[in-house]
C-alpha positions in Angstrom: 172.0 118.8 109.5 173.1 122.3 109.0 176.8 123.4 109.1 177.8 127.0 108.9 181.1 128.8 108.9 183.6 131.0 107.1 185.6 129.7 104.1 188.8 129.1 105.9 190.6 125.7 105.8 189.8 124.7 109.4 186.0 125.4 109.3 185.8 123.8 105.8 187.3 120.5 107.0 185.2 120.5 110.1 182.0 120.9 108.1 183.1 118.4 105.4 183.8 115.7 108.1 180.3 116.2 109.5 178.8 116.1 106.1 180.3 112.7 105.3 178.9 111.2 108.5 175.5 112.8 107.9 175.2 111.5 104.4 175.9 108.0 105.6 173.6 108.4 108.6 170.7 109.3 106.4 171.2 106.3 104.1 173.2 107.5 101.1 175.5 104.5 101.3 179.2 104.2 102.0 180.5 105.0 98.5 178.0 107.8 97.8 178.8 109.4 101.2 182.6 109.3 100.4 181.9 110.8 96.9 179.6 113.5 98.5 182.2 114.4 101.1 184.9 114.8 98.5 182.6 116.8 96.2 181.4 119.1 99.0 185.1 119.7 100.0 186.1 120.6 96.4 183.1 122.9 95.9 183.9 124.8 99.1 187.6 125.1 98.1 186.5 126.6 94.7 184.2 129.0 96.5 187.1 129.9 98.8 189.4 130.6 95.9 186.8 132.9 94.1 184.9 134.5 97.0 187.7 134.8 99.6 188.3 133.3 103.0 185.9 135.8 104.7 182.8 134.7 102.8 180.3 132.6 104.8 179.1 129.2 103.7 176.3 126.8 104.7 175.8 123.1 104.2 172.2 121.8 104.6 171.7 118.0 104.4 168.2 116.4 104.6 166.3 113.4 103.3 163.9 113.8 100.4 161.4 111.5 98.8 164.0 109.6 96.6 167.3 110.3 98.3 169.5 112.4 100.5 169.9 116.1 99.4 172.9 118.2 100.2 172.8 122.0 99.5 176.2 123.7 99.5 175.8 127.5 99.7 178.2 130.5 99.8 177.4 134.2 100.2 178.6 136.5 97.4 178.2 137.5 93.8 176.9 135.0 91.3 179.5 132.3 90.7 178.8 128.7 89.6 181.6 126.3 90.7 180.2 123.6 88.5 181.4 125.6 85.4 185.0 125.7 86.7 187.6 123.4 85.4 188.1 120.8 88.1 189.5 117.4 87.4 188.3 116.2 90.8 184.7 117.3 90.3 184.7 115.9 86.7 185.8 112.5 88.0 183.4 112.5 91.0 180.4 113.6 88.9 180.9 110.7 86.5 179.8 108.5 89.4 176.7 110.6 90.3 173.4 109.2 89.2 171.7 112.6 89.5 173.2 115.6 87.8 174.1 118.4 90.3 172.2 121.7 90.1 173.0 125.4 90.7 171.1 128.6 91.4 171.7 132.0 92.8 169.1 133.5 95.2 169.2 135.9 98.1 172.8 136.9 97.3 174.0 133.3 97.8 175.3 130.6 95.4 173.6 127.2 95.9 174.9 123.9 94.6 172.4 121.0 95.0 173.7 117.4 95.2 171.3 114.5 95.3 172.3 110.9 96.5 169.7 108.2 96.0 169.1 106.0 99.0 171.4 103.0 99.1 168.3 100.7 99.8 164.6 101.0 100.3 162.5 99.1 102.8 160.7 97.3 99.9 164.0 96.3 98.4 165.6 95.0 101.6 162.5 93.1 102.8 162.2 91.6 99.4 165.9 90.6 99.6 165.4 88.8 102.9 162.1 87.3 102.0 163.8 85.2 99.3 165.7 83.4 102.0 162.5 82.7 103.9 161.0 81.1 100.7 163.0 77.9 101.5 160.7 77.5 104.6 157.6 79.0 102.9 155.4 76.0 103.7 156.3 76.4 107.4 155.8 80.1 107.2 152.4 79.8 105.6 151.4 77.3 108.3 152.6 79.7 111.0 150.9 82.7 109.4 147.6 80.8 109.1 147.8 79.7 112.7 148.5 83.3 113.7 145.6 84.7 111.7 143.2 82.3 113.5 144.8 83.2 116.8 144.4 86.9 116.0 140.8 86.5 114.9 140.0 84.7 118.2 141.9 87.4 119.9 139.4 89.9 118.5 136.5 87.7 119.6 137.7 87.3 123.2 137.6 91.0 124.3 134.1 91.4 122.7 132.8 88.5 124.7 134.5 89.9 127.8 132.7 93.2 127.2 129.4 91.4 127.0 130.1 89.6 130.3 130.7 92.9 132.1 127.5 94.5 130.6 125.6 91.3 131.6 126.9 91.7 135.2 125.5 95.2 135.3 122.1 94.0 134.1 122.1 90.9 136.4 121.7 88.1 133.8 123.4 85.0 135.4 122.4 82.5 132.7 123.8 84.8 130.0 127.0 85.3 132.0 127.6 81.5 132.3 127.0 81.0 128.6 129.4 83.8 127.6 132.0 82.5 130.1 131.9 79.0 128.5 132.3 80.7 125.0 135.2 82.7 126.3 137.1 79.8 127.8 136.7 77.7 124.6 137.8 80.7 122.5 140.9 81.2 124.7 141.8 77.5 124.8 141.7 77.2 121.0 143.5 80.6 120.6 146.3 79.4 122.9 146.7 76.2 120.7 147.0 78.2 117.6 149.5 80.6 119.2 151.7 77.6 120.2 151.5 76.1 116.6 152.3 79.5 115.2 155.4 80.1 117.4 156.7 76.6 116.7 156.3 77.2 113.0 158.1 80.6 113.1 161.0 79.1 115.1 161.4 76.3 112.6 161.3 78.8 109.8 163.9 80.9 111.7 166.4 78.1 111.7 166.0 77.4 108.0 166.1 81.1 107.1 169.2 81.8 109.2 171.0 78.8 107.7 170.2 79.8 104.1 171.2 83.4 104.8 174.5 82.7 106.5 175.4 80.1 103.8 174.8 82.7 101.0 176.5 85.5 102.9 179.7 83.4 103.6 179.8 82.5 99.9 179.6 86.1 99.0 182.2 87.2 101.5 184.6 84.7 99.9 183.9 86.2 96.6 184.6 89.8 97.7 187.8 91.1 96.2 190.8 90.6 98.5 191.8 94.3 98.1 188.3 95.3 99.5 188.7 92.9 102.5 192.2 94.3 103.2 190.9 97.9 103.1 187.8 97.4 105.1 189.1 95.0 107.8 187.6 91.9 109.2 185.2 93.6 111.7 182.8 94.6 108.9 182.5 91.0 107.7 182.4 89.4 111.1 179.6 91.7 112.3 177.4 91.3 109.2 177.9 87.5 108.9 177.0 86.8 112.5 175.1 89.6 114.3 173.1 91.0 111.3 172.0 87.7 109.9 170.7 86.6 113.3 168.8 89.9 113.6 167.2 89.4 110.2 166.1 85.9 111.0 164.8 87.0 114.5 163.1 89.9 112.8 160.6 87.6 111.0 159.7 86.0 114.3 159.4 89.2 116.4 157.6 91.2 113.8 155.1 88.4 113.1 154.6 87.9 116.8 153.9 91.6 117.4 151.5 91.7 114.5 149.5 89.0 116.3 149.5 91.1 119.5 148.3 94.1 117.6 145.4 92.1 116.3 144.5 91.4 119.9 144.5 95.1 120.7 142.3 95.7 117.6 139.9 93.3 119.3 139.9 95.4 122.4 139.2 98.5 120.3 136.3 96.7 118.6 134.9 95.8 122.0 135.1 99.5 123.0 133.2 100.3 119.8 130.4 97.9 120.9 130.2 99.8 124.2 130.4 103.4 122.8 131.7 104.2 119.3 132.3 107.9 120.0 134.7 107.3 122.9 136.3 104.5 120.9 137.0 107.0 118.1 138.6 109.4 120.6 140.8 106.6 121.9 141.7 105.6 118.3 142.8 109.2 117.6 145.1 109.2 120.7 146.7 105.9 119.6 147.2 107.2 116.0 148.9 110.4 117.2 151.3 108.4 119.4 152.0 106.0 116.6 153.1 108.9 114.4 155.4 110.0 117.2 156.8 106.5 117.4 157.3 106.4 113.6 159.5 109.5 113.6 161.4 108.2 116.7 162.0 104.9 114.8 163.2 106.8 111.7 165.8 108.7 113.7 166.8 105.5 115.5 167.7 103.8 112.1 169.8 106.8 111.1 171.7 106.9 114.4 172.1 103.1 114.5 173.6 103.1 111.1 176.6 105.2 112.4 176.8 103.2 115.6 177.1 99.8 113.9 179.8 101.1 111.6 181.7 102.4 114.6 181.1 99.0 116.4 182.6 97.2 113.4 185.9 99.1 113.9 185.9 97.8 117.5 185.3 94.2 116.4 188.0 94.5 113.8 190.6 95.8 116.2 189.7 93.2 118.8 190.0 90.5 116.2 193.5 91.8 115.2 194.6 92.0 118.8 193.7 88.4 119.4 195.3 87.1 116.2 198.4 89.2 116.9 198.5 88.9 120.7 201.9 87.3 120.7 203.5 90.1 118.7 201.7 92.7 120.9 203.2 91.0 124.0 206.6 90.7 122.5 206.7 94.3 121.5 205.5 95.3 124.9 202.9 97.6 123.4 199.8 96.3 125.2 199.1 99.8 126.6 199.1 101.3 123.1 196.6 98.8 121.8 194.4 99.1 124.9 194.4 102.9 124.4 193.6 102.5 120.7 190.8 100.0 121.5 189.5 102.3 124.3 189.3 105.2 121.8 187.2 103.1 119.4 185.0 101.8 122.3 184.4 105.3 123.6 183.5 106.4 120.1 181.1 103.5 119.5 179.5 104.0 123.0 179.3 107.7 122.4 177.3 107.0 119.2 175.2 104.5 121.1 174.5 107.1 123.9 173.5 109.7 121.3 171.2 107.2 119.7 169.6 106.1 123.0 169.4 109.7 124.3 167.5 110.8 121.2 165.2 107.8 121.3 164.4 108.1 125.0 163.8 111.8 124.7 161.2 111.0 122.0 159.7 108.3 124.2 159.4 110.7 127.1 157.5 113.2 124.9 155.2 110.4 123.7 154.7 109.1 127.3 153.7 112.6 128.5 151.3 113.0 125.6 149.8 109.6 126.5 149.3 110.7 130.1 147.6 113.9 129.0 145.4 111.7 126.7 144.4 109.5 129.7 143.5 112.7 131.6 141.4 113.9 128.7 139.6 110.5 128.5 138.8 110.6 132.2 137.3 114.1 131.8 135.3 112.9 128.8 133.9 109.9 130.7 132.9 112.2 133.6 131.2 114.6 131.2 129.2 111.6 129.6 128.2 110.4 133.1 127.1 113.9 134.2 125.0 114.2 131.0 123.7 110.7 131.6 124.9 109.5 128.2 126.6 106.4 129.8 126.3 104.6 133.1 129.1 104.5 135.7 129.5 100.8 135.0 130.0 101.4 131.3 132.5 104.2 132.0 134.4 101.7 134.2 134.4 99.1 131.4 135.7 101.7 128.9 138.4 103.0 131.2 139.6 99.4 132.0 139.8 98.7 128.3 141.8 101.9 127.7 144.3 101.1 130.5 144.8 97.7 128.9 144.8 99.1 125.3 146.4 102.5 125.4 149.8 102.2 127.1 150.3 98.5 126.1 149.3 99.0 122.5 151.7 102.0 122.1 154.4 100.0 123.8 153.9 97.1 121.4 153.7 99.5 118.4 156.9 101.2 119.5 158.6 97.8 119.9 157.2 96.8 116.5 158.6 99.9 114.9 162.0 99.4 116.7 162.1 95.8 115.4 161.1 96.9 112.0 163.9 99.5 112.0 166.4 97.0 113.3 165.2 94.5 110.7 165.5 97.1 107.9 169.0 98.2 108.9 170.3 94.6 109.2 168.8 93.8 105.8 170.4 96.9 104.4 173.9 96.0 105.7 173.7 92.4 104.6 172.1 93.4 101.3 175.0 95.9 100.8 177.6 93.2 101.4 176.0 90.9 98.8 174.9 93.4 96.2 176.5 96.9 96.8 179.4 98.2 94.7 181.0 99.1 98.0 181.9 95.4 98.3 183.0 94.5 94.7 183.0 90.8 93.9 185.6 88.8 91.9 184.6 88.3 88.3 185.9 85.6 86.0 185.6 84.7 82.3 184.1 81.6 80.7 187.2 80.3 78.9 188.4 76.9 80.2 192.0 75.8 80.1 191.8 72.0 79.9 195.6 71.6 79.8 197.8 74.2 81.5 201.5 74.4 80.6 202.4 77.2 83.1 203.5 80.1 80.9 203.1 83.5 82.6 203.2 87.0 81.1 202.8 90.5 82.5 201.9 92.9 79.6 202.4 96.5 80.7 200.7 96.0 84.0 200.0 98.9 86.3 198.4 98.7 89.8 197.2 101.4 92.2 195.6 100.8 95.6 192.4 102.9 95.8 193.5 104.5 99.0 197.0 105.3 97.7 196.2 107.2 94.5 199.4 109.2 94.8 201.7 106.2 94.0 201.7 103.3 91.6 202.6 100.0 93.2 203.3 98.4 89.8 204.5 100.7 87.0 204.2 99.4 83.4 205.5 96.0 84.5 206.5 93.6 81.7 208.0 90.1 82.0 207.4 86.5 80.9 208.1 83.2 82.5 208.2 80.0 80.5 206.7 76.7 81.5 209.0 74.7 83.8 211.2 77.6 84.6 212.3 78.5 88.2 212.5 82.3 88.5 213.6 84.4 91.4 212.0 87.8 92.1 214.0 90.1 94.3 214.1 93.8 95.3 213.7 96.1 98.2 210.7 95.9 100.4 207.7 97.8 99.0 208.8 97.5 95.3 205.7 95.5 94.5 206.8 91.9 94.5 203.9 90.5 96.6 201.4 92.6 94.7 202.6 91.1 91.5 202.1 87.6 93.0 198.6 88.5 94.0 197.7 89.4 90.5 198.6 86.0 89.0 195.8 84.0 90.9 193.6 87.1 90.4 193.4 87.9 94.1 193.9 91.5 92.9 193.1 93.0 89.5 195.5 95.3 87.6 194.5 98.9 87.2 195.6 98.6 83.6 197.5 96.1 81.4 197.1 92.3 81.2 198.2 89.2 83.1 198.3 86.1 80.9 198.5 82.4 81.6 199.5 80.3 78.6 198.9 83.3 76.4 195.3 83.9 77.6 194.3 87.0 79.6 193.2 85.8 83.0 190.1 88.0 82.8 188.8 85.6 80.1 189.5 82.5 82.2 187.2 80.7 84.6 187.9 80.6 88.3 188.9 77.0 88.2 191.3 77.5 85.3 193.2 80.0 87.4 192.9 78.9 91.0 193.3 75.2 90.3 196.6 75.8 88.5 198.1 78.6 90.6 199.2 78.2 94.3 200.8 80.8 96.5 202.9 79.6 99.5 203.1 82.8 101.6 205.7 83.7 104.1 203.3 83.0 106.9 200.8 80.4 105.5 197.6 80.0 107.4 197.2 76.6 109.0 193.6 75.9 110.2 192.5 74.7 113.6 192.2 71.1 112.4 194.3 68.0 112.4 197.2 67.6 110.0 195.2 65.2 107.9 192.3 67.7 107.6 194.6 70.6 106.7 196.0 68.5 103.8 192.6 67.3 102.7 191.4 70.9 102.2 192.9 70.9 98.7 191.8 67.4 97.7 189.2 65.6 99.9 189.7 62.2 98.1 193.5 61.9 98.6 194.8 58.5 99.8 197.1 58.1 102.8 199.8 57.0 100.5 199.5 60.2 98.4 199.5 62.3 101.6 202.6 60.7 103.0 204.4 60.9 99.7 203.7 64.7 99.5 204.8 65.2 103.0 208.1 63.2 102.4 208.8 65.4 99.3 208.1 68.5 101.5 210.4 67.2 104.2 207.7 67.3 106.9 206.8 63.6 107.1 209.2 62.7 109.9 208.0 65.7 112.0 204.4 64.7 111.6 205.1 61.1 112.6 206.8 62.3 115.7 203.7 64.2 116.9 201.5 62.5 119.5 198.7 61.4 117.1 200.7 61.6 113.9 198.5 62.8 111.0 195.5 63.1 113.3 197.2 65.6 115.6 195.2 68.7 116.2 197.6 71.6 115.5 195.8 74.6 116.9 194.5 77.8 115.4 197.0 79.2 112.9 199.2 76.1 113.4 200.3 77.3 116.8 201.8 73.9 117.7 204.1 74.0 114.7 207.3 75.9 114.1 207.6 78.5 111.3 209.5 76.1 109.1 207.0 73.3 109.8 204.1 75.5 108.8 206.0 76.4 105.6 206.7 72.7 104.7 203.1 71.7 105.5 201.9 74.5 103.1 204.3 73.1 100.5 202.9 69.6 101.0 199.4 71.1 100.5 200.5 72.7 97.2 202.0 69.4 96.1 198.7 67.6 96.7 196.9 70.4 94.8 199.3 69.6 91.9 199.3 73.1 90.5 201.3 73.9 87.4 202.3 77.3 88.8 203.8 77.6 92.3 204.5 81.0 93.8 206.7 81.2 96.9 206.4 84.5 98.8 209.6 84.9 100.9 209.4 81.2 101.8 212.7 81.1 103.8 213.0 84.5 105.3 213.8 84.6 109.0 214.4 80.8 109.2 217.5 79.1 110.4 219.9 77.5 107.9 218.9 73.9 108.7 215.1 74.7 108.2 216.0 76.7 105.1 217.9 73.7 103.6 214.8 71.5 104.2 212.5 74.0 102.5 215.0 74.3 99.7 215.0 70.6 99.2 211.2 70.6 99.3 211.2 73.3 96.5 213.7 71.3 94.4 211.5 68.2 94.8 208.5 69.9 93.3 210.2 71.8 90.4 209.6 69.0 87.9 207.1 70.1 85.2 206.0 73.1 87.2 206.6 76.8 86.8 208.1 78.1 90.1 208.5 81.8 91.0 210.1 82.7 94.3 210.2 86.0 96.1 213.5 85.8 98.0 215.1 87.8 100.8 217.9 85.2 100.9 219.7 84.9 97.6 220.8 81.4 98.6 217.2 80.3 97.9 217.4 81.4 94.2 221.1 81.4 93.2 220.4 78.2 91.1 217.3 79.6 89.5 217.0 79.7 85.8 216.6 83.5 85.9 216.4 86.2 88.5 214.4 89.3 88.0 215.4 92.4 89.9 212.5 94.8 90.8 212.7 98.5 91.4 209.9 101.1 91.7 207.2 98.7 90.6 208.8 97.3 87.5 211.5 94.8 86.3 214.8 96.8 86.2 216.9 93.9 84.9 217.0 90.1 84.7 219.5 87.3 84.2 221.3 84.6 86.2 222.9 85.4 89.5 226.4 85.8 88.0 225.1 88.0 85.1 223.3 90.3 87.4 226.3 90.6 89.7 228.2 91.9 86.6 225.6 94.1 85.0 223.2 95.4 87.7 224.4 97.7 90.4 221.1 97.5 92.4 221.4 93.7 92.5 225.1 93.9 93.6 224.1 96.1 96.5 221.2 93.8 97.4 223.6 90.8 97.2 226.2 92.5 99.4 223.5 93.3 102.0 222.3 89.7 101.9 225.8 88.4 102.4 226.4 90.7 105.4 223.1 89.7 106.9 223.8 86.0 106.6 227.3 86.5 108.1 225.6 88.1 111.2 223.2 85.1 111.5 226.0 82.6 111.2 228.0 84.4 113.9 
């Protein structure tokens, strides 16, 4: 890609956007492409400041042997932007594995940036092969069968060639003998092909199961913040579509390798008839294979951008389905349809560009193939005229070529397409499992055998990566003692839910420490944290299972008595028994057959069965009627014993009897105390309480 322009803001931004897409298209990886885009933008802005807005610039991005190279040039006197003080470049270059370079030639300043390829073919195929090792015996059996079938496929055309030659020399006994050999060879070959295909299909099932299992495990280990930022479409596409393409790739590639062996047999048969013409045909095929190789290379690059765009479509469709009720109630179907249509048009546009380039290359290769056929006919005519071959031999050679030439190139093209698709799917799945673009949760090795439930935030700061301009949590400090019930209140956006997400280590603080029983959670094992911390969110997710199965998620071995006791304490037991099938009632995706309050109480029952020492309620009673709120309040009171309970509350009635209330403002604890103490000493809390009272009066009316 080459982008040119003048150093004005509009042309700089246009070129920078193209550069980011091009870096990713050529295989630099998502994070490296983002870093490159930001670096190119900063370099151009420094050039603009020193050389003026009338100076011209040029960005040239290409692939090299070991990575993607980006050259950023600007006309003018010698000036090295890398020597300028730039906090942005300093920070970006810390993540560059190859040091940027600079030179001044032809009255232009050139900055060279190099980005190693995110993955290599060897690395990605090695990655997928480890999943096939579980079915290695079946694979070996299938490969051995295919080798025998391929060898017999080489023999068959040679025998056929001898039959044709024998026809021309009128040798009936020889023809019958060769025909018997040919039918035996074909029958045995067909048997080996069937065994080979059955083996590959069995291996496909085992490989796909192993790959999907590992991928799902890794998706669940991806940091929650990463999932929130990238959206569900990325993970849905890679977990379903790409894993199937990888497993299919083993079959289709292996199958086409066998077919290519058959065409090799035809070429050998041509050599037996006339080696010089066979060499000419081989040259034609090699040249067309080179054309197909470059077509396949461009196809991978274009497909990389198309799949990313298609992930956005999948993500938006998924969101629309999950939030369909809200979309309908807000009467904003047209807005979502328009937004979805924009994404679909963008994805289809990238698909069209990919197919256009691919088919244009195919057309050029086809035309070259037709010209090659014409040259072969002329060559055969010349040989006949010179009496170097007979007309019958020429006919045999031409028939072989019509079978070999177009078909072999078509299979080779399909083979390269399958290999490209296989490589790209490997690359995408490999990235999800191993790339820093999808950071995984990490835990320590310290085990807490007995958890009391003390919690402490020690100068905690938290910044979302995409919101670098504002801290969500700002030097937050507080402690909660075991057995306390503490309320956490404050305006929306002050960081309450973020603080909650840090305690079970769903998010990790940018700086500072979160401690449980005096131990930094970074030192604790996953089980020590997650087995002892439960969040009951405002909208808890209820799975498309029965009530019983939803409760058994936390403890598979619970008895019916334990289950019913937990549901009684959560004030949901009577509601469940009133359902058509009681605890065996299927409650639909997201608990669609339950009311908001019932979902909350079922989630509370789940947390009771988990028996966590720390329970976090995230706005557990917001937007619920007073009767339902009272039931949930009773459920919370029932589970307070010997547990640490922290409640984010929009309704102060939920926490007025808490041991302490902490009032948050601008990402930190402004003040804490009992309800009465805060009403006397904290103006922000008084305002909050007044607004809460006014809201409750409106609800009552």
